[in-house]
N, C-alpha and C positions, 0 to 999 in steps of 0.2 A: 287412471286405472283405480278400479274399487278395490277396497281392502280384502274382498274374498278372492278377486283375481290376483292380487300380489301375494296372498297366502298360497294360493294355488301354484303360482310361479315358484316361490320359495319351496314348496313341496316337490315340484316336479325337478328342481336342482338337487335336491338333496336325498329324495328317497331312492333307494337302490331298486326298487320295482320298476319296470319300464312305463312310460308314459304313452298316450296316444300318438304323439309326435316323435317318439323314440324310435332309433333304428332297430332296437330289439323288440318292438311292441307288436311284431306280426304274430306271436304267440298269444296275444291277449285280444282277440278280436271280439269275444262275446263278453267282455267285462262291463260291469255295471258302472256307467258314466256318472251317475248321480253321487257314488261314493268319493268322487274325486274332489267335490266341493263342499267337503265337511270342513268346518273349521279347525284350525291347527293352532297350537301354541307358537309363540315367536321362536325363530330358529337361531342356533348359535353359529358362529363363524370363528376361525383361527386364523392368525397372520403368518404368513411366509414371505420372505424376501426372495423375490425372483428377478435376477437381472438388476439389483439394486433398486427394486421397486417393491412397495408394500402390496401384496396381494391377499385378498381375504377369501378363504376356502370354507365352505359350508361343512360342518360335520354330517355324519349320515344320522339317520332318524333316531336310532338307539341312543348313539351318544348325545345327541341334542336333546333328547328327552330326559336322560340322566342329568345332564348340566341343569336343566330347567327345573327338575326336583331339588337340586342342591342349591339352586339360586337363593341368595340371601343369607346363606349360612357359610358359603366359602367361596371366594373368589382368589384366582391367582393371576398376578401381573409379573411378568418376567422381563427384565430389559437384558438382552444378550450381552455378555462380557467376554472380549477376545482375551484369549491367553489359555494356559493349561496349568494342570497340577503339578505338584512336586515330581511326579513320575513322568512328566512330559506329554502326557495324553489329554485329549480335549473329549468332553461328552459327545456322543452322538446326538443327531438332531431328533432321533426319536425318543431319547430319554430326556431331553430337555423341556422344561415347562414352557406353555405357550400362552401368547397373549390372546386372550378370547374376547368376544363381545356378543351381546345378545341383541338380536334383530338388526334389521339394516339401518335403522334411524341414527345409531351411533357411529356408522362407518362413513367417513368422509369421502372415501374413493369409491369410484364406480365399480359395480359389480357386474360381471360379464353375464349378459342375458341368455347366453346359451347358443345353440345352433340356429341358424336362419330357417325360418319355416319353407321358404321356397326351395325348392329341390330342382336343379336343372339336368341332372343326369344321375343314373344309377350305374353302379359297378359292383359286379360279383366277384368275390375273391376266393379262389380254391387253394386249399393248402397243399403242401407235399407230403412226404412220408412221416408217419408218426403222430402222435396226438400233441406233441409240444412243437412250437414253431420258431422257437428262439433260445438263446442260452439261458434263459431265466424259467424255461420249461413252461411257458404260458401257452394257452390255446390259441386257436386261430380268431376266436371271438376278441380276445383281449389284444392280440397283435393288430387285428383290424381297427379296433378303437383307436389305438396309438396312429395309425395311418390316417383314420379320419381326423384326429385332433391336429396333426401335423398340416394336413390340408386346409383346415380353418384358419390356422394361423398364417399359411401361406397366402390364402385368398385375401387376408387383411393387408399384407405386406405387398402382394406383387399385383393384385387386382383391385387395388383401393379405388381407382376411379370408377371402375365397373360397377363395384358396390355402391359407391355414393350416388351413382346415376341409376342404381337399382336395377342395373341389366342383369345381374346375376344373383343367385342365392348361395348354394352349395352343392357339393357333389357328394351323393350318399354312397358309402361303402358297405356292403352287406357280406358277411362271411357264408361260405358253403362248407359244411363238415361231411366227409365221405368215410372217415376213417372209424367212427363209432359205429354206424351201420354194417361196415365190412367186418369188424371184430365182433359183432354181436350176432353172426350167423353160426356160431359154434365152432368155428375154426380154431379159435384159442384153446378150447378144451381138447381138441384133437392133437393140437401141438404139445400142450403140456404132458399128454401121456408118453410122447416120444422125446421129450427134452431131458437131458442128463442133468444130474442134481448138482454137478459141480458148478463154480462161477455163477450161481443162480442170478444175480443182477445183471451181468453181462447178456445171460443168455434170454432173459426177459426183455432186456433192451433190443435184442436182435429179433426176437418174435414180434414185439410190438410195433418196431419201428423199420428195420431194414428190410424185413421180409415182404413190406408193402410193394417193394419193386418187383419181387417175384409174383406175388399176387396178380398184380396188373398185367404180366406176361402169361398168367394163366387164363385159358377161356372161360373157366367157370368163375372165377372170382373177378376177373376183368368186366364181366357183364354186370356183376353186382356193383363194381365201383361206377362204371358208365350209367347205369340205371340211376344209382343214387344221386350223382352229380346232376344229371338232366332234370330228374323229377324233383330234386330239391330247388333248383334254379327256377323251374316253371312254378312250382308251389309258392316261393317267396315272392317271386314276381306278381303272381295273382294277388296274393295276400297285400303285396304293397300297393296295387292299383286300387284294391278295395279301400284301403286306409288313406290313399292318395289320389281321389278320383279326377282331381285337377292336374294330374302329372301329365305333361305333354313332352317331356324330355326322351332322350334316346338311353341306350342300354349299351354297356360295355362289359367285358369279362377280363379278368386277370387271374394269373396262375403262378404260384410259386414253387419251384422245382419240379417234382414229379405231377403236380396239378397242373402245370404249363403243358406237359406232354398229353394229359388227359383232355385238356380242352382242344388241343392241336388235332387229335384223333377225332374228336366230336365234331369239330368244325369242318374236317375235311370230309366227313360222312353226312353232312346237311344236304338238303335239297332246296332249291330256289323256289320261293313261295309263289312265284309268276306261273307255277305249273310246267316249267321245262325240267322234266325229271329224267331226261336221256340220261343214262349212266355213263356214256362216253363223253358228255358234256359236263355233268356236274362232278365227276370224279376228279380226284387229285392227279394231275396229269403230270406226275413225276417220272421222269424218264431215265433209263439206266445210261450211265455214261459208257458207252461201248468200248471206248479205248481200243478199238481193233485196228491196229495200224500195221500188223503184220501180213505179210503176203502168204500166198498158198505155200510157196516154196520153204518160206521160214517156219510156217506150222509144221510142215512134214519135217523139217529139220529138227524141230523141236520135239517131235514124237521118235526121232531117229528113223524116219521112213523117207529119207531124201531119194531113194533109187526108185520110187513109185511115181516121182515127179513128172518123168518123161512121159509115162502112161496117161495121166491125167492131161498133160499137155497134148498129147496126140488125140485124145478124145474131146479135147476143147472144153474141159471142165475147170471151171474156176471155184472160187470158195463159196460163193452162192449156190452154184450147181452142185457141189460136193454136199453142203449141207442139206440138200434136198434128196440125195442118193439113199436107197436102201440097201440093206445087205445083199440082196439079189443082183442089184446093178452094180456093186463093186465086184461081185463074183464074176459077172459077165465080162468085166473088164481084165479078169486074171489076177485080182489081188487075192492073196492068200488069206486064210481063216483069221490067223493072229493079228495081222495089220488090219483087217477089216474091222475087228472089234476095237483096236485102239482108235481109229478113225471116228467110227460111229460114236463111241463114248465120249470122245474129245468134243465133237460138234454138238452131241446132245447136252453135255455140261455146259457148253459155252452158250447154248440157247437159253437155257434155264437161268443162268447167272446174269446174262444181258437182257433178259425181259423180251425176247424175241417171241416167245410163247409165254403170256403172261400167267404164271401160276395162280391157281385159285387160293383162297385165303386158307382152306383147310390144308392144302398142300404145303403151304408155306408154314403155317403156325403148329399144324397138328401131325407132322410127319411120324412122329414117334409117340402119339397120344393113343391110348387104347379107344376101341369104338364105343364103350360104355360112357367115355367123357365127352362125346360128340353128340349126345342126344339132343342138346338144346339147339344145335344148328344143322338142319337138314338141307338137302339139296333143294326142296320145296320152297324154303325160306328164301333161298337165294333167288329163284325164279320170281318171287313175289315181290322181291326188292326190299325186303326187311332189312337188310345191310347189304352194303355195297362193297364190291370188290375194287379197292383202290389200288391193290399191286404194290402196296408198300410194306407188306410183311407184317400187317397189323392182325392180332388175333381174331379168330372167327366170332364175332358177337354181333348183335343187333344194336345198332345205334339209335337211340330216340331222337326225336326231333324237338329242338327248342320252339317255344311260342312266340319268339321275338327273333329279329335280325340283330345280332350285335354289330355296333359300329367299329369298334377298335378291340384288338386282342393284345393286352400286355403280358409278356413272359418275364419273370423275375428269377434270375439264376437258372436258367432253363437248360436241361439236358436232351432238348430236341434233336439238335444236330447230331448228338452222338447216338441216340436211338434210331435215328432214320439210317445213318450209317452202318450200324450193327444188323439192321433190317435188310441190308443189301443194296441201299441207295447210294449213289454216287453224285447225282446232279438232280436239281429241281428244275423243271421247265420254267424258264423265265416268264412265259406268259401266263403262268398259272396264278390264280387268285382264289381265295376262299368263295364257295358258293353263295354265303350269306354275310360275309364279314369283309369290311373294305380295307382296314387297317391291321398292321401286325408289328409290334415293336418288341425286339428281343433286348431286353436291358439286364446288365450283368456287371458284377464287381470284378476288377482285372485279376484279383486273387481267388475268385470263388473256384473251388475245385470241382463243381457239379456243372458249371455253365460252359457252354460252346455255342460257337458263331453258326450263323445261318448263311450269311452272304456268300461265303466261298463255296457253298453247295449250289448256288445260284449263277455265280460267275466264277469258275474253278480256274480259267485261265488267266485271271487279273489278280494282283495281290495289292490290297489297300487295307488301311487302318480302319478300324470302326469309328463311328461318330463319337466324339468326346462330349459327354453331357457337362453343360456350363454348371459352376457353382451357383447354389442359389442366391448368394450374394453378388451374381454378375462378373465374377472374375475366375481366373485359373488360381488353384492353390499355389502358394508361393514356391514349394520345394519343385513343383512341375514347371514353372517358369525359370527357376534357376537351373533345372536340368536341361531345359531346351536351349538356354541362354548358353551353357557350357558346351553343349552340342554344336550350336552355330559357331561359337568361338574355335573350337576345334577344327571344324570344318574350314573357317577363314584361314587359320594359321596353316593348315595343309595346303589350301589353294595357293596362298602366298609363297609357301616354301617351294612348291612345284613351279611357279611361275618365275621365282628367283633363279632356280635350278636351269630353267629353260632358256632365260636370258643369258645366264653363264655359259651355257653350252653354245648358243649362238655366238657370243662374242669370242669364245674359244675357236670355234671353226671359221670365223672370219680373220682371225690372227694370222693364218698362213697365206694370205693373199694381201701382201703389202702394196702392191701395184694398184689395186682396186679400192684401197682403204680410204683414199681422199675422196673419190666420187661417192663411195657408200656413205660417207659421213655426210656429204653434203646432201643425198638423197634423204638420209635418215632424219637430218635437221628439217627437211621440208615435210617429211612424212610424220614427224612427231606431232604437231598440232592437230594434223588430220586423225592421226591414231588416238590422241588424247581426247578428241572430239567424238570419235567413234566408239570408245570404251564404254562410256556410259549408256550408249546407245544399245550395245551388245548386252549389257547387263538387264538394262530395262526390257530388252526383246526376250531374254532368256527366262527372266522371273515370270512375266505374264503367261509364258508358255507352261510353266509349272503349275501356276494358279488354276490356268485354263483346265489342265489335266485333272487338278484336285476337284474342280467343280463338274467336269463331264463325268468322272467316275460314279459319284453317287446315283446319277440318273439311269445307269444302266444295271440296276440290281433287281430287275425283274418286277412283275405286277403285284407281288405278294403284299405290299405295303402301298398300293397304288403308285408305283415308280419312285417312291421315296426310300430313304435308306432305312434298313432294318436292324442293324447292329448297334447298339448304344453302350458305351462303357461308362462308368462312373470314374471320379477321380478318387485315388485312394488318399487317406489321411497321411500327414507327415510321419506320424510314429508307425503307421502300417507298412511303410516304405523301408524302414529298417530291417525287417524280417518278413518276407511274405508268408513263410511257413507258419508262423506263430498266429497269424490273424486269418489264417485259410477258412477255419470252421466259422468264424465270427463273420467273415465276408459273406458267406453263404446265407447268412441270417440277418444281414443288416439292413434289408430293404424296408422293413416295417417302419423304421424311424429315421430312414434317410430323406433329408429336405430335398436333395437333388432329384431323387426318383419320383417323389410325389409331385414336385414342380413339373417335372416332364409330363407326368400323367395329365395334370391339370391343364398345362399348356395345349396338348394335343387334343384334350376334349373340349375345351372352350374354342379352340380354332374351328371346329366344325360348326359352331354357333357364331362365328364371326366376332369373338371376343379375344382381344390379345393381351399380352402383358403391358403394364404400365412402361416399363423400360425393357426392351428386348436384351436377353442375355447374349453374351459374346463368349 
C-alpha cells in the first residue's frame, strides 16, 4: 500500500464526513473525488482497554489537528492506577488523561481496517414513534450504526470460516426516517396553537412522539407517512446501486414498533411484478373468524324472539335464508314491525362484523370523517387500482410500490397483532403470504409492553409457545436453565407422589381379600420383571410423542413465513427477571444493541445464500 493510500485510509477512519464506501455516503453523490487524495498529517490515536485488551481508537480530525499543533511542546502519558481518593470516589474515564500516540508506526497492535468492502445484503430499517429510538434519545441513524457494529462483530465470531474463505462480506443496514418529513408539514404549528401551556415538557413529548400513532390512523397523515417511507427506501436503494454498481445481493426490510406496522401495511398492498394484478389474488386474504356456532333458535332466544321460531320452521327458513330476507318477506310471514327491525338489524350487524359483505376502506376508516377530508381518495382511484381494498381496516390511502422485492421482513417489538385485532380481524388465512416478500419474523422481548404475537391469529385453536431465540454464545441463560430444572423437578416430585399414592391405594384395596393374597403375590412376583421392563418402554414411548408434537406444531403456522415459525422471543437477562415492570420500557428499546437479535437476522439472511453458522446454536 502506498503512503497516499495509507493516508487516505487513516482519513476515512477518522474523518466524521462520510466516505464513498460509507453507509451514509448516499448524500454525497456529486462530491469531488480528487479532494480525497490530498496529503494529510499523521493521525493521533488514544488507548482504551476493552475486554482486557489494548485498543487504539483514532481521534476525530479536529482533535488530531490540535494534537499535531501541540506536538513537541506537550505530551501526556498516563498509567492508570487502581484506587480511590479519600472520599471513596474514582475519577471517570472521560476525566482521566489518555495514552496517546502519533501515527500508526508506533502502535504495535493491529488497527481494525474498517468494514469489509463486499456487501452481501441490504436491509432498510424503519423506526417507530418519535425522533428518539432508545433511552439515550439517539436518532435512528445512531441506533442503526450500533446495529451495524454489532453485526460486524458477530460476523467475525460466528461466520469466521465463511469470512476466511471469502464467501461473505457484510450486511449493510440503512436507516429510513419518516418522522421529520411528517412533522415538517406544519402540523406541529397547528398543534402548538391548541396545546395547553401547563406541563410544557410532557405535552411537547406527547405531540412529538405519542401522537405519531394517531397520525398513522388518520387518512391524511397516513398517506404522508406511507409515501415518505416508500419513496425514501426507493431513493436510497437507487443511490446505493449507483454507488455500488457491482451489488448483486438481495434486500430485506426491518421495522421497529410502529415502523413494523407501516411496513406490514405496505407489503400487504404490493403487487406481484410478474403482472398478476388480480386484486382477489394479490390482496391479503385475511378472513374473519366467524365464530358463528349458534343455531337459529338460539339466535332468536338471544333476541328474546323465541315465539317466532315455529313460524320460520314452518316456512323452512334457516339462518342463511333468514339473512337474505327483506322486510317485506318477514311481513308476509306475519312477523310484527318491532321484531322485524330487531331481526334485520341483528343479521345486518353480523354481516358487517363477520366480513360476509366486505366493507370498503372508506366505510371502515372514514365512517365519521367529514367529506372534506376524503378528497384525496375518490371512487375513481379505487377503480384504477391506485390502492387496494384488503379488508383489514386500513385507512384509505394509496400505497406506492417498492422498486424491489424484499426477501425477509423483520419486525422488532411489533404491535401488528394488536392493530389487526383492533381493526376487526380475528384470524389470518393460513394460506396467505405477502405478494412480494417470502419471509416474516416477529421478534420481541418477553417484557416488551408494545409487542404482540402473530401465530395465535393464524392458528387460534392451538396453544404453543413462541420460538426461543438462542443466546449468541450458544446456550440458554443460566437463570432460565435453573427455572426449567426446578419446573422439571417439581413435576417429577408430583408424579412420584401420585404414583406412591396409587400404589398405596391398590395395596389397601387388596388387603380385604386374604384368600386371594397368596395367588396375587405369586402373580405379582412374576409380573414385576415384566413391568419393570415395560416401564422404561412406556416412558420412552411417551417422550417421543411429546417431542413429535413439538416438532409438528411449528409446521402448521401458515405460509406467512414460508411454513416456518413466525414468533421469536428473546431471553431476558437475569437482572430483568427480578422485576419485569422496571425493565418494560427498556425492553422495548433493547433491540438495537441485542446480539441475539442481530445474530438471528444474520443467520436468516445468510441461510438464503447457503451460508450457515460455524457452530449451530442450540
